[in-house]
N, C-alpha and C positions, 0 to 999 in steps of 0.2 A: 503494499500500498504507500503509497509514494507519500511523504511529508511536506508537511504546509512550508508555506516557505520562505527562508531565513530572511530579517532582518540586518542590514549591514547597513554600517553608520559612518561618512566618515567626518574626520576631526580635526584635521589638516593635507595643503596642498602642497608645501612649502618652505624652506623654512620659518621659521618664524609667525607660521599661521595658525591660528586658534587654540591659545592661548588656553580657553573659556571652554573648547568644544570640543573636549572629551569631555567634560562633567555633564555638560547639556545636552548631549547625544546621551549622557547615561541616564539622566534624569525625564529627561522631555518627552518618555513614553516607551513604549515597549520596544528595546534592545538587544541583539542575537549575540551579535558582533560591529566591533569595529576597528578599523581600518584612517592608516594615517600613508600619506607619504609626505620625506619630507627632504626625498633626493631628487636634482640635478646635474647636469653635467659642469658648471660654474662649483657648485660646490663640495661635490663629487672631488672637487681638484684644491680647495680651500683644507678640505683635508685634510688631502699628501701635504697640505707642505704646513700642515697645524702639525702633523705627526714627526718630520722631518727634524726637529726641535721636541716634541715630547711623544714621546711610545706609544703612550698610555691614551692619550684622548684618540682621534679621530672618527667620533662618535657625532653624531646631533645632537645634544643636551634638549634642545626645546621638550622630548617626552613625557622628564624629565620636570619641567616646569609643571608641562599642563595635568601630570598628574597631584602636583601640589597644591591645585588651584582649587581656594576655600583651605588651607591649610590641614590640607591634603584628602577632601570631599571626596575629588574626583576616584583619587585613588580606592577609599573606606565604599565607592559605588560599588564601583566593575568587579569590586570584591563579592559584596554583600548579591547581590546583584545575580555574578556568575555570567556577567561578559564573558570574551572573549575577545583579545585583541591583536594586533597584529601590524605589523608596518616595517620598516626597509631603517630605520630609524638608524642600526646600527652601525649604518657608513664601509666605514673601512677598517670600525673594528666592533663590530658586536657582541661580541663578551665581554668588552670594558664596560656597555654601555647597560647588559645583563643581570652584573654587578654592583652594578650603580642603581638600576631599578630593582636591587633585593634589597642594599639597603636604605635605600628606600623605603621600604615595605614592612624591616627590622624595626624601623625608626619606629615607626607609626606599632608600633605594638602586631603588626600583620603578618604571620608564617605561612600560612597555607597557600598562596596565591605558588604556584607552580608556574617557575619561568625558564623561557628555549631561548636558545641562541642555532639560527644555523650558522655554520660551514660550506666553505667549497667554492664560497664565488671568488673570493681572494685567489689569482695566478698566476702573484707576481715569479715566488719561489720558483714556477715550470720556467720561469724566462732567468734562466742562473747565467746565461750569456750579455744579456742586458741589462742585468739587475744594475749598472753605474750610472745607465744614462735613465732609468726610469724611475719615478718615484711610486706609479705601480699601475697596478694592474687584475680588474674587474670585470669576470661574467657577466651577465645578468641574467642571472635562473628565475626557474620559474616555479608550481607553488606545492612538489614533491616534498621539502626537507616541512613547508608550515603545513601541512597537513598530517608526514608520518610524527609532526610534537605533537598536533592537538588528537593525535590518534591514543597519544601515552599520555595526554592527561595534562598536556600544556596548556592552563588559562590567559598568558603573555607569551604568542612567539615575533621576536627581535631577529630581525633577519638584518644585511646585509644590502648589495644591488641584486637582490631582487627588480623585478619586471615591476614597473606601479600600478600594475592593475592584479597580481601575484595576490595577494594578501587578498582579493574579495574571490578570484578565484580559489586558492584553501578553501577558507571559509566553506563556499559552497557546495565545492568536492567533500569536504567531509563531512557537512551536513546529509546529505543527500546520497553519498556514501556513489559518486561515481567513480567510476575505474577509468586510469589512465587513457580507454582509447574509447571515450563518451563524451568526441570530437565535438558534437552538436549542441551536445548543454554546457559542456567546455566553451565553445564558441559565444554562444549566448553571458556564459558571465563577463568571458573577460571584455563583452560590450556591455555589460555591466558597471562593470570594474572601473574604464575605462572614462566612461560616463561623471561615478565617481569620485575621482584620486584626486584631482584640482577640485576640488571643495567647493567654497561657494560659485566660482564659475558654472556649478551648474542649475545657481539658484538665485542669480541676477548678478552676478560680478562677471566682466570683460563679458559683458553683452551688452552690444550693437543701440540693442533695444527698449536700453533701463527707463529710458523713460516714463516707458507703457509702465512699468513694476510698480508697487502699492505698496510705500514702508519699505527703501533699499538699504538703509540703515546698518548696520546687525545681524546679518540675513543670518536664517539659520543654515547648517549644514546639510548636504545629504544622505541621503538613505534608499537603496538598492533593495526591491522586496522581491526574494532571485527562488524561478520557480527549481520541480525535479525535474522539467525540459530545457532550462535554461534561461526562459524570457524572465521577464523581471518588469515591474513596474520601480521606475522614480518618483523619491516623493520627500517630503521632510516634515519633521514634526510641526502638530498641526499647533498653529498657533503663533509661530515663527514670522520674521517677519521675511522679506524677499518671495520668491517664485518659481516654483515647476513648470513647463511648460512645453509643444512641443515645440517654439525657437527654442530657448532654451535650454534645452536637451541637443539640437540639431546643435546650437552655436559647439557646445565640448563634444561631440560627436565625431564633428572636421576636422579637431584641435588635433595639431600634433602627429598626424597620420602620414603615414609612405605613398599609399592606391589602396586601390580593391582589396586588396589583402594584405591583412592586421599579422603580424607576425609577432609570435609571441613563447617560447619553449618545449607547450605544453601543446597549441596548436596553428593550427595556422585559418583565422576567420575569414568567408566571403563578408567581405560590410556593403559594397555597394547598393542589395536591395533590402536594408536595415528601413523598419517599417516604424512608424514614432505613433502613437494614438491616443490621446487625454482622456482620459477613461477617468477622471475626476478633479476635483480641486487641489492644484497640484499634487497627480497625478498623472502621470507616462507610461503608461504600455513598449516595451520595446522586445521588436521581434523580428525574425526575419534576415540574422547572419544565418550562415552555413559555418562546418568545421570540419576541418583534412587534417590527418596527420603533421604531427609538428615539424621543424625545417632541422636540418642537420645540425643544421649551426647556430650562435646565439650570437649577439652581441657581446664586442668585448673591448673593453673603453679602457684606455689605455691610458695615463697622466706623465706628459717630459716636463725635466727641464727646460726654459722656456727664453728665462733668457730674465730682464727685468723691466719694467716701465714704469714711464712720471706723464703728468699731465694738468694742463692747467686749462678754467675758461675764458677768453675774453671776451670783451663785450663793445658791438660800436650803436650808431642813433641815428638814424636820422636817411640823411640823402645819401647818395655814391657810394650805395653798402657795397655794391660789386667792387667794385675800386679802391675802396679800402681793405674790405680783401684780400684782392690782388696784393698790396703793398706790401700787407704783411706777409704772404707768401711770401713774395720778395727775398722784403729784406730776411728773413729767415733762414727759407734755405737758400741763399750768399752767402753765405757765416756757418748754413749742415756740409755737413756729407753724406749723400744717402746714405750708400756704401754700408757705413757705420750702422745703420740702420734696419732693422730685420721690419718696421713698422713704422709712417713718418706722416702722421693724419694733421694735415690743418683743414677743418670744413668749416663751413656756416651753416646758422640749425636757426630758422623761426623763418619769415618772412619780412620778406622787410615794402612788402610789396601798400603798405597803406597808407592813405589819403590821405594828408589833414590829420594825425594821428595827436586823440586829445588826452593821451600821459605820451610819458619816457617810455615805458614800459611800453606799450604799443607800440614802440615805432623802436626799441631794439632788438637784434640782433647780436646771438652768442653763439660766439667761436672755439669749438672744441680744439687745444693745441694738443697733441699725441703722440710719445713712442715711444714708443723698444727696444733694447739693447741686448748685447749680450753681456754686458757692465756697465757696474754702474758709473764708471770714467764716462762712459758715454754719454748718459746719461745727467752730468753735474753739468756738460760742458753745452747740452741741451737749455740745462737749468737759464748755464749763462747769457746763452744765444735770446735767450727773449726775455733779461731781463734790461738787456746791456743795450735791445733796442728798444723800450719802451717808453722814454721819453723822444726818439725817433718820431714814434710810431701815428698815425693819423689821427684827426681835429678829434674827438670826443675820447679816444681808446682811454679804456682801462679793465681791470684785471679782475679775477677775484682776490678776494683781501688773506684766503682761507688758504695760502703755499703749500699749504703739510702736503697736498696733493700733487709734488714739483719731488717728493721723498720716493728714489728709486725704490722701489719693494717689488719681489722676484711675480714673473704670473706662471702657468703652468700653459701650457700646453694640451689639448685635448686630440689623437688619433685611435680612431672607432676605427676596428678592424669587424672579425668572427674571429672564432673560435668553434672547433670539435664539439657538439654537450655532451658524446661520449668516453674526454674527453679529460671532464669535469667527477667530481669524491664529494658530495654533497652529506654532511653529518647534522644530525641533531645532537643537541648538546640541554643537561638540564643544569642550572642553579645544584649544588649540595649531592650531583652526582655523578661522578671519575669516568666512569663509561659513556662516550658516546655510541648514537646510531646512527649503523648508515642506513642512506636514502639509497635504494637499489633505482636504476638509469629505468627511463623509459625504456622498454621494448623496440618503438618500431619509431622510423623518421624518415623523412624525406628529400630530395633533393628541390631544394625550389628553384623556379623559373625566373622569376622576374618578376614584378609590376605585371603590368597594363597599363596601357600610354594611347589616347586616341583622342581623332576628333568629334564636333558632331555629325552623328549619322542619319538626324535627317531634318536638316537644318532646309529652314523657310524660308521664303522670301522676305525682307524684311517690312518691303507693301503691303505686305498681308495682315500689315498691323498698324498701322492707321500712320494719321499726320505724328510727327516728335518736336519734341523740345531739349533743348540744350538746358542738362543739367546732371547734377552732379550724381553718379552711378549712387550713391549710397541713401538717395530719394527714392527709392525704386531697392535697393538689393541689403539684403544681409550678408554679412561675413565674420570671420573671427580667424586669426592666423598662431605660426606660433614656428619653433624652433623645432630641428633634431640636425646636433650639429652641424654645417656648417653652412645648409639647407635651409628652405624655408618654405613654411607650408602657408597654404591659406584659401579659406571653402567660401562659396558662396551662396547665399537661398534664394527665394521668390517665397511666399508666400500664398498667392495665389496662384493655383494652376494652369488661370488664362494667360499669366506671364512668362511660364516655366518657356513653352516652345521660343519663346523672348530669348530668355536666357540664355538656351540651347542656343540654339542659333547664334546668337552675336559671342560671346565668350569665347571663341574659341584658340587656339594659343598665342597666334596672331594680333590675338586682338589684346588679350593681358600682357602681351609683351609690351607691346602698344601702352595701355597706363599704363604699365614703369614708370614710361619718360624715359628721363637720363638717369633709371636708374640703374636702367639694363647696361652691359656690359654683353662681345658676344662671344665668353667664354662662359656664360653664364645656359641653362641648359632649362625646362622647365617640361612637366610630363602633366597629365594632363586626364581625367578620367568625371562618372556625374551618378551622382542620386537618385535615379530618376523616382524613386518616391517621397523625397525628400526637396528634392525640387530644384534638386543643387547641384554643380558646379566643381569640383576640387585641379586645384593648379602642387606641385611641387617646383619650387624655383632650385638647381643645386647651386652653389659656392658661392651662393650670395652676403651668406653668412661668416667668409671668409672660412678660418677651420674651427668656429663657432664656437660660440660665448665666451668661455674661457679667455684668450685670447686675445679678438674679435675687435680691430679700434672701430667697429662701426657702435654707436653711441648706444640703438636697437641691435644689441645679438640676440637676444634673446623674440624677436621680432614679432612681439607683442602689439604693437602701430602696423606692422603692412598692409593689411588690410583695411584698415581707418583711413589708411596714403594712399588707397588703390581710392574706396569709394568716394574720397573728398575731387576724383578727376571728374572732369564733365563727357560729357555724354551726348546722344539721342537717344535718351525714352520715349518711347509711344505716349501718346495724349495722355488715351484713353485706361493704361494702363494705369499710368503714372497718376493722375485721377483718383482710380480707385486705391490705390497703394496710401494715398496722400489722406483717404475721409478715415478709412482704417487706422492710421498711425494719431489721425487728431481726436477719432473715439476714446483708442486705449488711452491715447496721454491725459484728458479730460478725466478717464473713470477714475485711471491711478491717482489722480489730484494733484497733475506736475508740479512747484513751485524748486523756483530754483536760491538751491541751501545754500 
């Protein structure tokens, strides 16, 4: 007989996120498990640097702060209610965090909580020949260690670099008793995990329709109700702020994916036919994913010594901004040798096209001056050249007064590759037990043949959509964008099924590249696919984020605002479709009671 759906809440989607959410998820209503995602490429790099001076660190301490919320009320509550907690906060040292968690529970007088950690993702010892060049090497592992820990009675499972969705998948697989080859169910749980892994991103955060949401401050965090067949309902505790809608779920679904196949160490999910359906207030049902055997390899994140970096921001105001920036570049580059630097960037940010500005802030453009080099000495010269030219600058030139950003600091280069899953040896360890439990490897893998990329298959003639008006793309289209290493992904969707043939036909790769404007470079490449049930088109732009956020000279190394830039571009929008969306937004914004906060 099928067991009822498991209710899994999320309490963190990033470093420093959700201080109160472990407590609020546990206290807000029925919940079976709580997961969290603390890791990204950039803070793994930070943890790697941290462990150079202190090998006892290397974990994310945020979970300790969440347990301690309200003088330990959060910790007491999860024990009292028997809520399982699984997350990746162990980062590069899951054992270290497990021991600190145990110490905290003991300080509260709680000795019954069984705490486990999963090892095996750290493969640096296997790369002996490269040990002097790399700081860390961590494989993205799946749910097998989590399931084994739960089956052996763990209450809290602390992982290192498991995939973001693995805690959710592990809890669902343990709850429903799925086998490793229950790919259909696993694919559904993977999508559920993807939807809630970034916490508030599915309940109103980072959502371009945010003005349509009532009570947008201090939003509730998401819950996935995962059924025995892997289908799910995304929701949140009743009475919490924010919203779970088809559109907030679309936004998260198209975020940080690489194509129609979602690769995970335990399953490959085909996601282009996923459907979302509202089944109640703040309740969205997720169906349509299909699963198949996992790939033979998994992602391997290698952190290397990158060198040192420094930066400072300067500002120009008012007229002739382009010429002022050009002179600054000429001054600095006239005294610096580009070959001394692995990165040297002098880039303006902000619009200088404001006519008759009413405040100095409106007329101000920031110029970020950024450099990376192999030695501190080269960056000291970088600093001297900037200061030496300060008094010779264009009229109104001024800089940040916090010059500490010019002090050279080490940075890490992130090198993503793959590793054969059969080379990984996972094990589960419990506090108070000396012998670990080895985790049996998955029995079946397949060689992944690559993502599908294609142009519109049934493009319509634009004339059939009627008269057009030049308007920002975002007046009719929604978007969400993010990063994967050096690549940016973005998904665009419309809400009116009548607008889908237009978006599908209009937004081919050539048009997308044109919309990128001066940011496009011939060295980049683009892949495109469609979500017909979501009325969405998705793109990956390879190389636009350089080598990834930990070493990128780009201000928005996460590509969080990439989609918003594209939405601001002016295009020819069919008037009939525009009028429909304009009316819909106006009604929803009015209902939400939008006020400028």
